[in-house]
C-alpha positions as CSV (number, residue, x, y, z in Angstrom):
1,M,-58.6,10.2,16.4
2,T,-56.8,7.5,14.5
3,S,-53.0,7.0,14.8
4,G,-52.6,8.3,11.2
5,D,-54.5,11.5,12.1
6,S,-52.3,11.9,15.2
7,D,-49.1,11.7,13.1
8,R,-50.4,14.2,10.6
9,S,-51.3,16.6,13.5
10,K,-47.8,16.3,14.9
11,R,-46.3,17.2,11.6
12,K,-48.3,20.4,11.4
13,R,-46.9,21.7,14.7
14,G,-43.9,24.0,15.0
15,I,-42.0,25.4,12.1
16,V,-40.1,24.0,9.1
17,L,-37.4,25.5,6.8
18,T,-38.4,27.2,3.6
19,S,-36.6,26.5,0.3
20,Q,-34.4,29.4,1.0
21,G,-33.7,28.2,4.6
22,I,-32.9,24.6,3.6
23,Q,-30.6,25.8,0.8
24,K,-28.8,28.2,3.2
25,L,-28.3,25.3,5.8
26,R,-27.1,22.8,3.3
27,T,-24.6,25.2,1.8
28,A,-23.2,25.8,5.3
29,I,-23.0,22.1,6.0
30,T,-21.1,21.5,2.7
31,H,-18.6,24.2,3.7
32,L,-18.1,22.6,7.1
33,E,-17.5,19.2,5.4
34,N,-14.9,20.7,3.1
35,E,-13.1,22.7,5.8
36,E,-13.1,20.3,8.7
37,N,-14.0,16.8,7.3
38,F,-11.7,16.6,4.2
39,G,-14.7,16.9,1.9
40,Q,-16.4,13.8,3.3
41,K,-20.1,13.8,4.0
42,L,-21.1,14.3,7.7
43,T,-23.6,11.7,9.0
44,I,-26.8,12.6,10.8
45,A,-25.1,11.4,14.0
46,E,-22.1,13.6,13.4
47,L,-24.2,16.6,12.8
48,G,-26.2,15.8,15.9
49,F,-22.9,15.7,17.9
50,R,-21.8,19.1,16.6
51,T,-25.2,20.8,17.1
52,R,-26.1,19.0,20.3
53,L,-29.3,17.9,18.9
54,T,-30.6,14.3,18.7
55,P,-30.1,12.5,15.3
56,D,-33.9,12.3,15.0
57,T,-34.2,16.1,15.4
58,V,-31.4,16.7,12.9
59,A,-33.2,14.4,10.4
60,K,-36.5,16.3,10.9
61,V,-34.8,19.7,10.2
62,L,-33.2,18.5,7.1
63,N,-36.2,16.6,5.7
64,T,-38.6,19.5,6.4
65,E,-41.4,17.0,6.8
66,Q,-42.1,17.5,10.5
67,G,-42.1,20.8,12.4
68,V,-39.7,21.7,15.2
69,D,-39.6,24.6,17.6
70,Y,-37.9,27.9,16.9
71,R,-35.2,27.3,19.5
72,T,-34.1,24.1,17.7
73,L,-33.8,25.8,14.3
74,D,-32.0,28.8,15.8
75,S,-29.5,26.6,17.7
76,F,-28.8,24.6,14.5
77,F,-28.2,27.8,12.5
78,R,-26.0,29.4,15.2
79,T,-23.8,26.2,15.4
80,L,-23.0,26.8,11.7
81,N,-22.5,30.6,12.2
82,L,-25.7,31.4,10.4
83,E,-28.5,33.8,11.4
84,L,-32.1,32.4,11.2
85,G,-34.1,35.0,9.3
86,E,-37.8,35.3,9.0
87,S,-37.7,34.2,5.4
88,D,-35.9,31.0,6.4
89,Y,-38.8,29.3,8.1
90,I,-42.6,29.0,8.0
91,R,-45.3,27.5,10.2
92,A,-45.6,23.8,9.4
93,D,-49.4,24.1,8.9
94,L,-49.0,26.9,6.4
95,R,-46.3,25.3,4.3
96,C,-47.0,25.5,0.7
97,I,-43.8,23.9,-0.6
98,P,-43.7,20.2,-1.1
99,P,-41.6,18.2,1.4
100,L,-38.1,17.3,0.2
101,V,-38.1,13.6,-0.7
102,A,-34.8,12.0,0.1
103,T,-33.4,10.4,-3.1
104,P,-31.7,7.1,-2.6
105,P,-27.9,7.4,-2.8
106,Q,-26.5,6.7,-6.2
107,P,-23.6,4.3,-6.7
108,A,-20.4,6.3,-6.5
109,T,-18.4,6.5,-9.7
110,V,-14.7,6.9,-9.7
111,Q,-12.7,8.5,-12.4
112,I,-9.6,6.4,-13.1
113,D,-6.6,7.5,-15.1
114,W,-4.6,4.3,-15.5
115,G,-1.5,5.9,-17.1
116,E,1.1,3.2,-17.6
117,A,-0.5,0.7,-15.1
118,P,0.0,-2.9,-16.2
119,D,-2.8,-5.4,-17.1
120,A,-3.4,-7.3,-13.8
121,S,-6.0,-9.8,-15.2
122,I,-3.6,-12.6,-14.5
123,F,-2.7,-12.6,-10.9
124,Y,-1.6,-15.2,-8.4
125,G,-2.1,-15.3,-4.6
126,R,-1.2,-12.3,-2.4
127,T,-4.5,-12.7,-0.5
128,Q,-3.0,-11.5,2.8
129,E,-1.1,-8.6,1.2
130,L,-4.3,-7.4,-0.5
131,E,-6.2,-7.5,2.8
132,T,-3.5,-5.5,4.5
133,L,-3.3,-2.8,1.8
134,T,-7.1,-2.6,1.7
135,Q,-7.2,-2.2,5.5
136,W,-4.6,0.6,5.3
137,V,-6.3,2.4,2.5
138,Q,-10.0,2.1,3.4
139,V,-10.1,1.6,7.1
140,D,-6.9,3.1,8.6
141,R,-7.0,6.0,6.0
142,C,-3.2,6.0,5.5
143,R,-1.9,9.0,3.7
144,V,1.2,7.4,2.2
145,I,1.8,3.7,1.6
146,N,5.3,2.5,0.4
147,L,5.4,-0.9,-1.2
148,L,8.9,-2.3,-1.4
149,G,10.5,-5.3,-2.9
150,L,13.1,-6.8,-5.3
151,G,12.6,-6.4,-9.0
152,G,10.1,-8.9,-10.3
153,I,8.5,-9.6,-6.9
154,G,5.1,-8.2,-8.1
155,K,4.8,-4.8,-6.5
156,T,3.3,-3.0,-9.6
157,T,0.9,-5.9,-10.4
158,L,-0.3,-6.1,-6.7
159,V,-1.1,-2.3,-6.6
160,A,-2.9,-2.6,-10.0
161,T,-5.0,-5.4,-8.6
162,L,-5.7,-3.5,-5.5
163,I,-6.9,-0.5,-7.4
164,D,-9.1,-2.6,-9.7
165,R,-10.8,-4.1,-6.6
166,L,-11.2,-0.8,-4.9
167,A,-12.8,0.7,-7.9
168,K,-15.4,-2.1,-7.9
169,R,-16.2,-1.6,-4.2
170,Q,-17.5,2.0,-4.4
171,N,-20.3,1.9,-1.8
172,S,-21.3,3.4,1.5
173,S,-19.4,0.9,3.6
174,A,-16.1,1.5,1.7
175,P,-15.7,5.3,1.2
176,A,-15.4,6.1,-2.5
177,F,-12.5,7.8,-4.2
178,E,-13.4,10.5,-6.6
179,H,-10.2,10.1,-8.6
180,I,-7.6,7.4,-9.0
181,I,-4.5,8.4,-11.0
182,W,-1.5,6.2,-11.8
183,R,1.8,7.6,-12.9
184,S,5.1,5.8,-13.6
185,L,8.5,7.4,-12.7
186,R,10.4,4.9,-14.8
187,H,11.2,7.5,-17.5
188,E,12.3,10.0,-14.8
189,P,9.8,12.8,-15.1
190,S,10.6,15.9,-13.0
191,V,8.5,16.7,-10.0
192,D,7.2,19.8,-11.8
193,E,6.0,17.6,-14.7
194,I,4.2,15.2,-12.3
195,L,2.6,18.0,-10.3
196,S,1.4,19.8,-13.4
197,D,0.0,16.5,-14.8
198,L,-1.9,15.7,-11.6
199,L,-3.3,19.2,-11.2
200,Q,-4.5,19.3,-14.8
201,V,-6.3,15.9,-14.4
202,L,-7.8,16.8,-11.0
203,S,-8.9,20.3,-12.1
204,N,-10.0,19.1,-15.6
205,S,-8.2,22.1,-17.1
206,P,-5.5,21.5,-19.7
207,A,-4.6,25.2,-19.7
208,L,-4.0,25.4,-16.0
209,T,-1.7,28.1,-14.8
210,L,0.7,26.8,-12.2
211,P,2.2,28.8,-9.2
212,H,5.8,30.0,-9.6
213,T,7.3,27.9,-6.7
214,L,7.4,24.2,-5.9
215,N,6.0,24.8,-2.4
216,Q,3.0,26.7,-3.8
217,T,2.3,24.1,-6.4
218,I,2.3,21.3,-3.8
219,S,0.0,23.5,-1.7
220,Q,-2.4,23.8,-4.6
221,L,-2.4,20.0,-5.0
222,M,-2.9,19.5,-1.2
223,K,-5.9,21.8,-1.3
224,I,-7.6,19.6,-3.8
225,L,-6.6,16.4,-1.9
226,Q,-8.2,17.9,1.2
227,Q,-11.5,18.6,-0.6
228,R,-11.7,15.3,-2.5
229,R,-10.7,11.8,-1.7
230,C,-8.2,10.8,-4.3
231,L,-5.8,7.8,-4.7
232,L,-2.5,8.6,-6.4
233,V,0.1,6.0,-7.4
234,L,3.7,6.7,-8.2
235,D,5.3,3.5,-9.6
236,S,9.0,2.7,-9.9
237,V,10.3,5.4,-7.4
238,E,13.8,3.9,-7.5
239,A,14.3,5.6,-10.9
240,I,14.7,9.0,-9.2
241,L,16.9,7.7,-6.4
242,Q,20.7,7.8,-6.4
243,S,22.7,4.7,-7.1
244,K,26.0,3.8,-5.4
245,E,24.8,5.5,-2.3
246,R,22.9,4.3,0.8
247,S,19.3,3.7,-0.3
248,G,16.9,6.5,-0.2
249,C,18.8,9.5,-1.5
250,Y,17.3,11.5,-4.4
251,R,19.2,12.2,-7.6
252,D,20.2,15.8,-8.3
253,G,17.1,17.7,-9.5
254,F,14.6,15.2,-8.1
255,E,14.7,16.3,-4.4
256,G,11.3,17.9,-4.9
257,Y,9.7,14.5,-4.7
258,G,10.9,14.2,-1.1
259,E,9.0,17.4,-0.3
260,L,5.9,16.1,-2.0
261,I,6.0,12.9,-0.1
262,R,6.7,14.7,3.2
263,R,3.7,17.0,2.7
264,M,1.5,14.1,1.8
265,G,2.5,12.3,4.9
266,E,2.3,15.2,7.4
267,S,-0.7,17.3,6.2
268,G,-4.3,16.5,7.1
269,H,-6.3,15.0,4.3
270,S,-8.3,11.9,3.4
271,S,-6.5,11.0,0.1
272,C,-3.8,8.4,-0.3
273,L,-0.5,8.2,-2.1
274,I,0.9,4.7,-2.9
275,L,4.5,4.4,-3.9
276,T,6.2,1.3,-5.3
277,S,10.0,1.1,-5.2
278,R,13.0,-1.2,-4.8
279,E,14.3,1.2,-2.2
280,Q,12.9,3.2,0.7
281,S,13.2,7.0,0.6
282,H,14.4,8.9,3.7
283,E,11.1,10.7,4.1
284,I,9.2,7.4,4.5
285,R,11.7,6.2,7.2
286,L,11.1,9.4,9.2
287,L,7.3,9.4,8.9
288,E,6.3,5.8,9.0
289,G,5.0,3.8,12.0
290,K,2.6,1.0,12.9
291,D,0.0,3.3,14.1
292,Y,0.9,6.3,11.9
293,P,-0.8,7.2,8.6
294,V,2.5,6.5,6.7
295,R,3.4,2.8,6.4
296,S,5.8,0.5,4.4
297,H,5.3,-3.1,3.4
298,L,8.2,-5.2,2.3
299,L,6.8,-7.6,-0.3
300,K,8.4,-11.1,-0.2
301,G,8.0,-14.2,-2.4
302,L,4.8,-16.0,-3.2
303,L,3.4,-18.7,-0.9
304,P,4.4,-22.2,-2.2
305,Q,0.9,-23.0,-3.5
306,D,0.7,-19.7,-5.4
307,G,4.2,-20.2,-6.8
308,L,3.2,-23.7,-7.9
309,N,0.2,-22.3,-9.7
310,I,2.6,-20.2,-11.8
311,L,4.7,-23.2,-12.7
312,Q,1.6,-25.2,-13.7
313,A,0.3,-22.3,-15.7
314,E,3.6,-22.2,-17.5
315,G,3.3,-25.9,-18.3
316,I,6.1,-27.1,-16.0
317,A,5.4,-30.7,-15.1
318,A,7.8,-32.1,-12.4
319,T,7.9,-34.0,-9.2
320,D,6.7,-32.2,-6.0
321,A,10.4,-32.2,-4.8
322,D,11.6,-30.5,-8.0
323,H,8.7,-28.0,-7.9
324,Q,9.6,-27.1,-4.3
325,A,13.3,-26.8,-5.1
326,L,12.6,-24.4,-8.0
327,L,10.4,-22.2,-5.7
328,E,12.9,-22.1,-2.9
329,L,15.9,-21.3,-5.2
330,Y,14.1,-18.3,-6.7
331,A,12.5,-17.3,-3.4
332,G,9.0,-17.3,-4.8
333,N,9.8,-14.3,-7.1
334,P,7.1,-14.5,-9.9
335,L,9.1,-12.9,-12.6
336,L,12.3,-14.9,-11.9
337,L,10.1,-18.1,-11.9
338,K,8.6,-17.2,-15.3
339,M,12.1,-16.4,-16.7
340,A,13.4,-19.7,-15.4
341,T,10.5,-21.7,-16.9
342,S,11.1,-20.2,-20.3
343,T,14.7,-21.5,-20.2
344,I,13.6,-24.9,-18.9
345,H,11.3,-25.1,-21.9
346,S,13.7,-23.8,-24.5
347,L,16.9,-25.6,-23.5
348,F,15.8,-28.5,-21.3
349,M,12.7,-29.6,-23.1
350,G,10.7,-29.0,-19.9
351,N,12.8,-31.2,-17.8
352,V,13.1,-29.5,-14.4
353,A,15.5,-32.1,-12.9
354,H,18.0,-31.5,-15.8
355,F,17.8,-27.8,-15.2
356,L,18.4,-28.1,-11.5
357,A,21.4,-30.4,-12.1
358,Q,23.2,-27.5,-13.8
359,E,23.3,-25.6,-10.4
360,A,23.2,-22.3,-12.3
361,L,20.4,-20.0,-11.3
362,T,21.4,-16.6,-12.8
363,F,21.7,-16.3,-16.6
364,G,20.2,-14.2,-19.4
365,H,17.5,-11.8,-18.3
366,I,17.6,-13.1,-14.7
367,Y,21.3,-12.1,-14.5
368,D,20.5,-8.7,-16.1
369,L,17.7,-8.0,-13.6
370,L,19.9,-8.7,-10.6
371,D,22.9,-6.9,-12.2
372,H,20.8,-3.8,-12.5
373,Q,19.9,-3.9,-8.8
374,F,23.5,-4.6,-7.7
375,E,24.8,-1.8,-9.8
376,R,22.9,0.6,-7.5
377,L,24.9,-0.5,-4.4
378,S,27.7,1.4,-2.7
379,A,31.1,-0.1,-2.6
380,L,30.6,-1.1,1.1
381,E,27.2,-2.6,0.4
382,K,28.8,-4.8,-2.3
383,T,31.6,-5.9,0.0
384,V,29.1,-6.9,2.7
385,M,26.9,-8.8,0.2
386,H,29.9,-10.7,-1.1
387,W,31.0,-11.7,2.4
388,L,27.5,-12.8,3.3
389,A,27.0,-14.8,0.1
390,H,30.3,-16.7,0.6
391,Q,29.3,-17.8,4.1
392,G,26.8,-20.3,2.6
393,K,24.5,-20.2,5.7
394,S,22.8,-17.8,8.0
395,V,25.1,-15.5,9.9
396,L,24.4,-14.0,13.3
397,L,24.6,-10.2,13.6
398,P,27.5,-10.3,16.1
399,S,29.6,-12.3,13.6
400,V,29.0,-9.7,10.9
401,I,30.0,-6.9,13.3
402,A,33.1,-8.8,14.5
403,T,34.2,-9.2,10.9
404,F,33.8,-5.6,9.7
405,V,34.4,-3.6,12.9
406,P,36.7,-1.7,13.5
407,S,37.6,-1.4,9.8
408,V,34.1,0.0,9.3
409,S,32.4,2.0,12.1
410,R,29.6,0.1,13.9
411,Q,27.1,2.9,13.0
412,K,28.0,2.7,9.3
413,L,27.8,-1.1,9.2
414,L,24.3,-1.2,10.8
415,G,23.1,1.5,8.3
416,V,24.4,-0.6,5.4
417,L,22.7,-3.8,6.7
418,E,19.4,-1.9,7.1
419,S,19.8,-0.4,3.6
420,L,20.4,-3.9,2.1
421,R,17.3,-5.3,3.9
422,W,15.2,-2.5,2.5
423,R,16.6,-3.3,-0.9
424,S,15.3,-6.9,-0.4
425,L,18.8,-8.3,-0.8
426,L,19.0,-10.0,2.6
427,D,16.6,-11.1,5.2
428,C,16.8,-10.8,9.0
429,T,15.3,-13.7,11.0
430,S,15.7,-15.2,14.5
431,S,18.3,-17.6,13.0
432,G,20.4,-14.7,11.7
433,I,21.0,-12.8,8.4
434,T,20.2,-14.9,5.3
435,V,20.6,-14.4,1.6
436,S,18.3,-16.2,-0.9
437,P,19.9,-18.9,-3.2
438,V,19.4,-16.9,-6.4
439,I,21.2,-13.8,-4.9
440,V,24.0,-16.0,-3.6
441,D,24.4,-17.5,-7.1
442,Y,24.6,-14.1,-8.7
443,V,27.0,-12.7,-6.1
444,T,29.4,-15.7,-6.1
445,S,29.5,-15.6,-9.9
446,Q,31.2,-12.2,-9.7
447,T,35.0,-11.9,-9.8
448,V,35.2,-9.6,-6.8
449,D,37.1,-11.2,-3.9
450,P,35.0,-11.0,-0.7
451,T,38.2,-10.5,1.3
452,T,38.9,-7.3,-0.6
453,S,40.4,-4.6,1.6
454,L,37.8,-2.3,3.2
455,E,40.0,0.7,2.8
456,L,38.2,1.6,-0.4
457,C,34.8,1.7,1.3
């Protein structure tokens, strides 16, 4: 007997599933994937672990090309709470149905609703940040990611670039998203509007009837996110947060977003919610951690070479020293650099040295952008920022505490410093607390006396 004849003889031994049996089994496996694996396909190895069968045996059962013994099929069915009936199997040598031919996996397609996402075709640097976010989304399977940073630092563009790259990587090594949806909170939509919008898109039903309560509506969304792997983006979250309070408090009527974020962070699912904001919400602070599925990333300025690429793209020709000075003064903030280069062209005929000689960093749109951020601060936060800006150098934490305590409680002061850090208005390093030159220039241009009595705070 030849080896080929031997292989064919082995295939005729035992029993195989009928069309009815294989359909019954695959339906049960799909149900198991939805209920216990967040809708993700179980591998042959994972099915083997659950059924206590070897991967090779599992493959034989599913492919129906080679026979197995009755005990194997019965064990497989019982593991999935199924009963192996007489019509579910047939002797391999009597099989009259063609074997199931495994079709090669088709490239995954993702449905993307870009909403108000920006065009990210022009993008500079951020290689490390993209690698970190990709790791969090694809490998660590984070449920909520909070991207924080000063206005103009590039949060929105970074996420848009990330999504564009993820959409192009839909393959077996990088688990695919079925849906990617981008929504902006800049125009302050209610949480009911956002939830209704998301559910209509995900269910493909414009006439969808929503539950009567917020909790039920969030539960309906969570059920979908558990069954499918979706990526949701909520941009400009600071628009629904209170101003003149410690960062992270919701405005009246927008508290439901906190419940949505909490449920997304605590519930089991394989989807992901990405938030961009100038401030961190309280829910994120409570849920985040290095090894937790909820994480925050504070986006800082561009690396020098990436910042230089922006200046060169804007047609700014200068000495290396002047280029470096411009990058340091604006802390590598892409939008502030572009605004400054516009003024350098229009008023200084492209001469960076003449611009730097004015020693005025905040004007026009740059001033407006920073003014908008500072208007959100509490009275005590403004007082602390004015004091720090007038020091002209890094300040050690004990010096800050000695200045404000006991006029302000130690607990309240530490909370304010933490809040200012998450607003990207100061930086904490081993050398002390520092404030970037452009922030110092803005703050010192204000008329408020940094020695103002703390009694009003």
